[in-house]
C-alpha positions, 0 to 999 in steps of 0.5 A: 216928880215931873211937870210939878205933879206926881203920877204919870197920868197927871203928868201926861195931862199937864204936859199934854196941855203944852205939847200935842204928843207926849212920851213918858219913860217909866223905867221898869214899867215901860212907857206911856204915850198920850197928850192933852186927853191923858194917857192913850197907850201904855207899853209894858217893859219886857221882863229881863234880867237886869245886868246894868241899866246904864244907857237904857234911857238913851237906848229908849230914845234912840229906838223910838226916834229911829222908828219915827224917822222911818215913819213908823206910827208912834205907838209902835215906835215906843214899843221899839224904844222899850225893847231896845232899852230892855236889850241894853240893860240885859247886856254886860256891855254898853251896846248890845252886840246881838242887837242886829240879830235881835232887831230883825227877829223883833221886827218880824214878830211885830209885823214890821218886816 
């Protein structure tokens, strides 16, 4: 339960009444972006072999904020955060050592380089 309601669409409406833009992490289901008008975009999480979910939320937040700092549109920023969280949970370590190489390939694949 979030914001006193269940279901991420209802949660988005409640939170959107207070905040202009809202991002809700949905774990293995990805993330949703929206506001007072409800869910605008829902990004699926990549399918990965989960090794350890420790740090996934931090990785999502960090990837999203890193994109926003670079003035990347919010819908793409959420995609960045979701992808970095996926790499984090499929790693045996708390930080994905292959992140720099994966990051370059990912950005090329979505046209950000």
